[in-house]
C-alpha positions in Angstrom: -6.1 24.1 -8.4 -2.5 23.3 -8.7 -1.2 20.4 -10.8 0.1 18.5 -7.7 -3.3 18.8 -6.0 -5.1 17.5 -9.2 -2.6 14.6 -9.4 -3.1 13.8 -5.7 -6.9 13.8 -6.1 -6.7 11.5 -9.1 -4.4 9.0 -7.3 -6.6 8.9 -4.2 -9.7 8.4 -6.4 -8.0 5.5 -8.3 -6.9 3.9 -5.0 -10.5 4.2 -3.6 -12.0 2.7 -6.8 -9.5 -0.2 -6.7 -10.4 -0.8 -3.0 -14.1 -0.8 -3.7 -13.8 -3.2 -6.6 -11.6 -5.5 -4.6 -14.2 -5.7 -1.8 -17.1 -6.2 -4.2 -15.5 -8.7 -6.6 -13.6 -10.8 -4.0 -16.3 -10.9 -1.4 -16.7 -14.7 -1.5 -13.0 -15.5 -1.7 -10.7 -16.2 1.2 -9.9 -13.0 2.9 -6.4 -11.7 2.9 -6.2 -9.2 5.8 -3.6 -6.5 6.1 -0.8 -7.3 8.3 0.3 -4.6 10.7 3.4 -4.1 8.5 1.3 -3.7 5.4 -0.9 -1.2 7.1 2.2 0.8 8.2 3.5 0.7 4.7 0.2 2.0 3.4 0.2 4.8 6.0 3.7 5.9 4.9 2.7 5.9 1.3 -0.4 8.0 2.0 1.7 10.4 4.2 4.1 10.7 1.3 1.3 11.8 -1.0 -0.1 14.3 1.4 3.3 16.0 2.0 3.7 16.7 -1.7 4.9 20.3 -1.1 8.2 19.2 0.4 9.7 16.8 -2.1 12.4 15.4 0.3 10.0 14.5 3.0 7.3 13.2 0.5 9.7 11.0 -1.4 11.3 9.7 1.8 8.0 8.7 3.1 7.0 7.0 -0.2 10.3 5.2 -0.2 9.9 4.0 3.4 6.4 2.7 2.5 7.6 0.9 -0.5 10.4 -0.8 1.4 8.1 -1.8 4.2 5.6 -3.3 1.6 8.5 -5.3 -0.1 9.5 -6.6 3.3 5.9 -7.6 4.1 5.6 -9.4 0.7 8.8 -11.2 1.3 7.7 -12.2 4.8 4.3 -13.5 3.6 5.9 -15.5 0.8 8.3 -17.3 3.1 5.6 -17.8 5.8 3.1 -19.6 3.5 5.6 -22.1 2.2 4.9 -25.6 3.6 7.6 -27.2 5.7 8.6 -30.5 4.2 10.0 -33.0 6.6 11.8 -34.9 3.8 
């Protein structure tokens, strides 16, 4: 196995463990569902991992995913702020 394949396998395993722990630990808390933008960002990041052979494409997809995730975080932050009438 090549080094990049080992790295990819470890990253996917860690993400899967974090997802499982999140669902098990936070079962009784209020659910925070993925927005479509967050899902798209996650898809771009995964696509970036799977295209590890071509660095330009892989890093571009990872960058797009991170930018979309930041936009989604910014949008959620401003959406949850209560509107004061004062």
